[in-house]
DRENNU-429371 format. One record per residue (C-alpha): residue in three letters; x, y, z. Coordinates in steps of 0.02 Angstrom, whole numbers, padded with zeros to 5 digits, always signed. Example, Ala and Ser with C-alpha at 12.3 -4.5 7.8 and 13.67 -1.06 7.14 Angstrom:
BEGIN
ala+00615-00225+00390ser+00684-00053+00357
//
This chain:
BEGIN
met+00000-00004+00000val+00054+00178-00037thr+00084+00282+00109val-00033+00440+00124ile+00047+00603+00111asn-00034+00765+00170arg-00135+00842+00028arg-00096+01021-00016ser-00228+01148+00001trp-00193+01252-00139ser-00319+01367-00214ser-00323+01403-00401ala-00276+01332-00563ala-00240+01361-00745leu-00294+01335-00912leu-00232+01247-01064ala-00274+01290-01232cys-00292+01157-01364ile-00323+01177-01553gln-00304+01048-01683leu-00291+01064-01863ile-00306+00953-02020ser-00205+00946-02169ile-00161+00792-02269val+00005+00732-02304ser+00025+00581-02425thr+00114+00435-02347ser+00089+00260-02416cys+00008+00139-02292phe-00111+00014-02337ser-00280+00048-02237trp-00197+00119-02081ser-00197+00291-01997pro-00159+00303-01822leu-00286+00419-01740asn-00214+00600-01714his-00216+00639-01532arg-00061+00692-01436gln+00045+00673-01585his+00093+00845-01596thr+00270+00915-01581gln+00184+01067-01532ile+00271+01222-01471ala+00127+01323-01484thr-00029+01364-01387leu-00198+01272-01411lys-00365+01345-01410pro-00536+01285-01411ser-00646+01332-01552ser-00762+01253-01672pro-00761+01070-01683gln-00620+01079-01812thr-00518+01210-01723tyr-00499+01166-01543tyr-00441+00988-01563ser-00354+00881-01434asn-00353+00686-01419ser-00469+00569-01338gly-00320+00494-01264gly-00201+00634-01283tyr-00157+00778-01380glu-00112+00815-01554trp+00076+00874-01583asn+00064+01059-01624leu+00212+01144-01682asn+00215+01329-01681val+00333+01456-01755ala+00346+01540-01580ser+00455+01390-01536gly+00600+01473-01638asp+00572+01350-01784thr+00510+01402-01950ala+00348+01331-02018thr+00448+01240-02138thr+00556+01157-02005thr+00412+01110-01892arg+00315+01033-02038glu+00466+00936-02092lys+00480+00864-01909leu+00310+00812-01910glu+00312+00738-02087thr+00473+00629-02030leu+00366+00564-01885ala+00216+00533-01987thr+00322+00441-02109ile+00408+00330-01984ala+00231+00280-01910asn+00164+00248-02083asp+00315+00141-02131ala+00299+00035-01980leu+00104+00017-02019thr+00151-00029-02191glu+00268-00159-02149his+00193-00229-01999gly+00015-00163-01983ser-00078-00303-02069asp+00003-00430-01954ile-00064-00341-01796phe-00215-00239-01838lys-00360-00337-01911ser-00415-00174-02002phe-00332-00010-02021lys-00409+00103-02153ala-00315+00253-02114arg-00135+00331-02112val-00049+00464-02001ala-00038+00627-02078val+00018+00803-02032met-00139+00911-02001ser-00144+01095-02026gln-00247+01234-01967ser-00261+01415-01993ala-00296+01547-01850asp-00468+01574-01820glu-00567+01724-01739asp-00481+01680-01573thr-00310+01705-01515gln-00230+01558-01599gln-00086+01543-01705asp-00064+01446-01857ala-00010+01258-01796leu+00037+01093-01853arg-00007+00922-01788leu-00017+00727-01819gly-00189+00654-01852leu-00278+00515-01945val-00344+00527-02119ala-00448+00395-02228ala-00334+00287-02324glu-00486+00242-02437asn-00666+00282-02459ile-00775+00253-02309arg-00938+00226-02385lys-01067+00234-02237glu-01095+00285-02061asp-01035+00152-01931glu-00920+00073-02046leu-00768-00013-01957val-00607+00097-01993ala-00477+00012-01875ser-00468-00125-01753leu-00336-00174-01622pro-00340-00343-01527phe-00300-00326-01340tyr-00200-00489-01301asp-00243-00463-01117thr-00178-00629-01061asp+00016-00605-01091gly+00031-00425-01165ser+00100-00484-01326gly+00006-00361-01419leu+00016-00177-01447ala-00113-00121-01324leu-00073-00087-01140ala-00184-00129-00997pro-00158-00089-00808his-00147-00265-00755leu+00017-00299-00858ala+00094-00176-00737thr+00058-00275-00577lys+00039-00451-00642leu+00187-00452-00768val+00307-00305-00795tyr+00326-00254-00613lys+00273-00408-00540asp+00432-00427-00434lys+00454-00248-00398leu+00289-00201-00318pro+00207-00263-00158glu+00045-00379-00178gly-00102-00278-00195tyr-00017-00117-00241asp-00146+00016-00268gly-00073+00184-00297trp-00170+00347-00283thr-00174+00374-00468gly-00265+00213-00503asp-00254+00130-00673ala-00185+00283-00742gly-00028+00268-00637leu-00010+00093-00684leu-00018+00136-00870ala+00113+00275-00841met+00228+00143-00767leu+00208+00039-00923leu+00237+00191-01039leu+00403+00234-00941asn+00454+00055-00968glu+00421+00065-01153met+00524+00224-01172ala+00666+00147-01065arg+00668-00008-01181leu+00713+00115-01332asn+00849+00208-01246val+00983+00232-01373asp+01132+00190-01255gly+01064+00018-01224ser+00894-00045-01172lys+00835-00008-00992gly+00689-00047-00893ile+00604-00228-00889asp+00614-00316-01047leu+00432-00376-01029pro+00304-00401-01111thr+00381-00523-01247arg+00299-00463-01409lys+00253-00532-01581asp+00355-00497-01727gly+00326-00324-01786ile+00257-00248-01632pro+00423-00180-01573ser+00437-00077-01734leu+00267-00008-01715met+00292+00029-01523ser+00456+00116-01564ala+00366+00226-01692trp+00220+00276-01575val+00323+00309-01424thr+00444+00420-01511ser+00308+00517-01587leu+00223+00563-01418pro+00250+00744-01361ser+00402+00791-01258pro+00387+00859-01085glu+00425+01031-01145glu+00280+01017-01272met+00169+00940-01143ser+00188+01103-01039asn+00086+01189-01161leu-00030+01041-01196his-00081+00977-01029pro-00132+01071-00862leu-00033+00936-00758met+00114+00999-00841trp+00084+01192-00834asp+00178+01302-00726glu+00115+01339-00551asn+00031+01512-00586asp-00077+01437-00720gln-00128+01283-00617glu-00167+01399-00473val-00290+01488-00590leu-00379+01323-00649gln-00384+01264-00459ser-00513+01408-00420ser-00590+01394-00600ser-00669+01231-00566thr-00744+01122-00416lys-00641+00971-00505lys-00478+01019-00413ile-00319+00991-00510tyr-00216+00995-00347arg-00289+00832-00294leu-00228+00751-00446leu-00050+00831-00434asp-00036+00776-00251asp-00090+00596-00306ile+00036+00595-00434glu+00173+00665-00319asp+00128+00538-00186asp+00138+00392-00298gly+00301+00453-00397ala+00390+00485-00226trp+00340+00312-00160leu+00392+00223-00326asp+00552+00312-00328glu+00600+00267-00152asn+00536+00094-00157ala+00575+00022-00328trp+00661+00145-00451ser+00796+00205-00337leu+00840+00031-00278asp+00911-00013-00456arg+00957+00138-00567glu+01039+00018-00691thr+00875-00048-00735phe+00771+00123-00691pro+00874+00260-00743glu+00810+00439-00706thr+00845+00493-00887ile+00852+00407-01051lys+00890+00451-01226leu+00765+00425-01373gln+00800+00431-01559ile+00663+00570-01604gly+00671+00579-01810asp+00855+00631-01841ser+00884+00683-01672ile+00927+00619-01498lys+00828+00681-01359glu+00853+00662-01169arg+00695+00627-01074gln+00655+00614-00889cys+00602+00436-00848phe+00597+00337-00685ser+00584+00499-00580thr+00441+00594-00489glu+00443+00713-00645gly+00450+00574-00768phe+00299+00490-00680arg+00201+00655-00691tyr+00244+00673-00881ala+00187+00489-00908val+00028+00521-00822ser-00012+00670-00920leu+00010+00576-01075val-00089+00436-01008arg-00228+00545-00964ser-00234+00620-01131arg-00221+00470-01237ser-00298+00322-01144phe-00471+00253-01171phe-00595+00148-01063val-00642+00004-01166asp-00701-00171-01118gly-00712-00127-00944ser-00529-00061-00920leu-00430+00090-00949arg-00308+00062-01101leu-00175+00142-01210leu-00209+00093-01389pro-00065+00149-01499tyr-00113+00216-01669leu-00298+00220-01624asp-00260+00354-01503tyr-00207+00474-01652ala-00391+00505-01685asn-00453+00687-01641his-00615+00726-01560asp-00769+00794-01636asp-00928+00842-01549phe-01039+00781-01691asp-01049+00639-01813ser-00920+00528-01713phe-00925+00381-01601glu-00824+00326-01449leu-00702+00181-01465val-00784+00025-01414gly-00737-00156-01374gly-00798-00302-01477gly-00748-00468-01552ile-00615-00465-01691gly-00609-00606-01817met-00431-00678-01829leu-00364-00823-01932trp-00371-00933-01778gly-00549-00868-01719ser-00593-00725-01636ala-00516-00608-01504lys-00569-00456-01392gly-00502-00286-01456ala-00548-00107-01480leu-00656-00049-01621leu-00636+00125-01715lys-00803+00161-01816ser-00825+00308-01925gly-00980+00425-01876lys-01010+00473-02062ser-00953+00430-02239leu-00777+00486-02277arg-00679+00514-02441glu-00502+00461-02442gly-00399+00608-02359asp-00542+00654-02245glu-00494+00652-02059val-00559+00514-01952cys-00629+00583-01793ile-00701+00494-01633ser-00791+00551-01484tyr-00701+00561-01315gly-00871+00537-01224pro-00996+00631-01126lys-00906+00733-00987gly-00891+00910-00929gly-00771+01043-00983ala-00659+01024-00822asp-00639+00833-00863tyr-00594+00870-01036leu-00471+01000-00997leu-00388+00893-00863asp-00397+00739-00973his-00363+00804-01151gly-00309+00990-01129phe-00447+01076-01219val-00637+01114-01196pro-00748+01063-01335pro-00888+01180-01400met-01017+01066-01321cys-00956+01105-01146lys-00961+01290-01166ala-01091+01390-01077ser-01234+01446-01185ser-01413+01511-01172thr-01472+01336-01242gly-01376+01240-01109gly-01251+01119-01174ala-01154+00977-01078val-01117+01103-00936thr-01080+01026-00777ser-00992+01048-00603glu-00945+00955-00453leu-00997+00963-00272thr-00914+00869-00139phe-00996+00818+00031glu-00936+00710+00180val-00996+00643+00345asp-00928+00775+00475asp-00775+00702+00588thr-00857+00786+00737asp-01026+00692+00705arg-01075+00599+00863phe-01161+00466+00751arg-01017+00459+00629asp-00960+00278+00667asp-01146+00218+00637lys-01161+00310+00476leu-00991+00248+00413asp-01056+00071+00458ile-01200+00106+00344leu-01116+00174+00202glu-00992+00025+00199tyr-01110-00126+00232glu-01289-00063+00190thr-01286+00034+00030tyr-01228-00049-00118asp-01154-00232-00106leu-01025-00213-00251ala-00979-00037-00215pro-00986+00025-00032met-00984+00211-00007glu-00852+00314+00067pro-00878+00444+00194ser-00836+00574+00067gln-00936+00583-00103val-00933+00685-00264phe-01086+00715-00363asp-01110+00806-00529val-01229+00955-00545thr-01294+01013-00718gly-01417+01144-00668gly-01599+01096-00623arg-01647+00951-00507pro-01492+00874-00418asp-01456+00698-00424pro-01580+00602-00304ala-01412+00504-00241met-01337+00670-00188tyr-01497+00705-00075gln-01498+00522-00017phe-01318+00538+00051leu-01345+00701+00121arg-01500+00647+00217leu-01392+00519+00302ala-01246+00631+00330lys-01354+00763+00415leu-01467+00635+00515gly-01471+00685+00698gly-01579+00751+00832lys-01758+00669+00839asp-01717+00569+00684ala-01571+00485+00754phe-01683+00344+00813leu-01669+00275+00634leu-01480+00238+00663glu-01531+00104+00793ser-01487-00077+00740ile-01664-00115+00715phe-01667-00011+00568arg-01496-00050+00493lys-01558-00140+00355glu-01680-00025+00295val-01604+00154+00335trp-01519+00173+00174gly-01690+00145+00080phe-01765+00272+00204met-01645+00409+00148ser-01701+00392-00031val-01848+00500+00019pro-01874+00649+00144val-01850+00598+00317ser-01904+00758+00412glu-01917+00938+00376asp-01768+00984+00486asn-01666+00849+00406glu-01723+00906+00225arg-01685+01081+00264ala-01502+01039+00326ala-01480+00933+00163val-01543+01077+00055thr-01437+01206+00141ala-01283+01102+00117val-01304+01110-00073ile-01342+01288-00063asp-01193+01328+00031ala-01077+01218-00079cys-01149+01320-00236glu-01124+01483-00162asn-00941+01444-00101ala-00893+01379-00261leu-00956+01534-00359lys-00877+01654-00234glu-00705+01572-00267met-00729+01593-00457asp-00783+01783-00424glu-00613+01818-00349ile-00528+01748-00500ile-00627+01836-00625asp-00587+02004-00516glu-00400+01961-00520glu-00386+01925-00704gly-00466+02080-00782ser-00489+02081-00956ala-00313+02022-01027leu-00304+01835-01038ser-00177+01721-01101pro-00229+01557-01205lys-00214+01453-01043leu-00317+01576-00943gln-00443+01582-01091leu-00472+01399-01061cys-00495+01420-00876ala-00625+01550-00920leu-00717+01430-01030val-00712+01295-00891arg-00763+01430-00757gly-00909+01494-00871ser-00981+01317-00902glu-00972+01274-00717arg-01037+01435-00659gln-01192+01404-00769ala-01214+01233-00702leu-01200+01301-00512glu-01311+01447-00548arg-01455+01346-00613thr-01436+01222-00471leu-01434+01350-00341glu-01592+01428-00411tyr-01678+01260-00413val-01617+01214-00233thr-01664+01386-00167gln-01844+01379-00235glu-01846+01195-00157ala-01797+01254+00017glu-01956+01374+00019ala-02071+01237-00011leu-02011+01102+00118asp-02181+01103+00203leu-02257+01035+00050lys-02150+00869+00054glu-02213+00704+00139tyr-02098+00658+00279tyr-02055+00487+00359gln-02185+00518+00503glu-02322+00543+00380arg-02282+00397+00270arg-02265+00281+00422leu-02440+00327+00488lys-02514+00306+00320asp-02437+00134+00304leu-02517+00084+00476gly-02678+00155+00427leu-02664+00289+00561asp-02678+00441+00456ser-02856+00484+00457asp-02964+00562+00588trp-03085+00442+00678ser-03276+00468+00675pro-03413+00382+00771glu-03498+00352+00609asp-03362+00263+00534asp-03409+00089+00611asp-03371-00011+00461val-03193-00045+00492ser-03063-00139+00376phe-02874-00159+00374gly-02809+00010+00337gly-02969+00097+00372thr-03020+00211+00523arg-03014+00135+00693val-03164+00126+00802pro-03132+00121+00993gly-03202-00047+01059gly-03255-00092+00877ala-03147-00257+00876asp-03244-00412+00866tyr-03129-00523+00974asp-03187-00688+01040trp-03096-00696+01214
//
């Protein structure tokens, strides 16, 4: 187990701008086109815009190269074309042996500046290698080979059960979860390519052709310097501080988790064997040799940022899917990557399927959807905010997060924790701290259910007695008492008001001049503000009508048939009817 290190209570965070562009570079490759995600050698700022101007990858980023880096546009295009050619050559030589289908190729995409503050940029992406005649047509498929990891795809269990099996304690579970395990695998893949001699652990053993494909993919990933513009986890502290206060989804929590896991791995595994786990490695990137942080806390943060930007949740697991991860996001006419059966010569195998959301002509960009999530999630995962997550009069996918917990000083805390652990959901016991999404309008019923239990006390505390232990969680799904309901509603109001107040302070500090990263923060802030304000309006109105709700006492009396007044005329008594004193016909 990883030792918990105190979390920092930082207060604000930063933005990241992501833009992606598309222009086709002819490179021969038979039906293969790695999706254009984080494959940008970007030294430029990204920025959100229309679906074709803000791109970042579902598992990562595109590589954007900008003349601001000191390179000319010609130089940056040449660098990207070299990387695209290497990737396509590997696909041409080995793709048909590894991918069941790959009707695309890697290409350099370009986009001109739009109405915002975006500079011309270049990046890598996927384009159709042939005409895709219909919607839902399969463009690419990649088998998992989960049992031994002999394929191209990477899954978290390969870290604990194969590659790092002898280096990690049994049951290792870091704060970064599956993303951290994939980051460890990615660092190992980088180390195996060290030009001064292979480092890391020489696992998994792979099929012929896969090492060449893996090498081309790894060397095309953005460098740490490029990721400092592409991903909030790699931003400087000032920008991260602004982002911290721009969203209820706190970036500092992620940074603390990464720091804790990186420090633990460095102390308990990597530093004990520097011959196998060097702090830095050298990679052949095109025609150049570049030094990169590897098995260190900084290297781990870099790897986690790549994983968050490039990974997909497919077939019940978070995965890195090389070449499929080149695909850019589009809000419309696109599908998420899905799992499914892939026909092979020896039968069928599980794998990832990339399907087109519309018909495409040869050379058109192949896009996918990164899934339904809020602006903060898109920014913290992929480094951009898509149009569907921007605040608007028509709504959109605006969302914010509210966090609640059982108070440490609650005299009934132990009883409540016992209920959350054993009497809520059999397969997923609840923690004493819970996070809920709010999108405006009526809050999630599960949030009220948790808050009613968290605020249970006073005259309602009898429900915590052992006789009710099996039923109390179900009781919380509906109002318990007016006092308890007021406490739950007030908790939501206070959480919304506090989050809005923190955002107001950032707006006052920024003024009118915003950098591209701060513009991204402003997009997240605007989206979350809309969700919080709508939720606050709804809950405030609800607080004014608490006397109209039906509570536990009234429901219980109704169940027992004791909810109506007795009248002497009501002498025809049946079960659930009015009681008549002395009206029972008992045979003593």
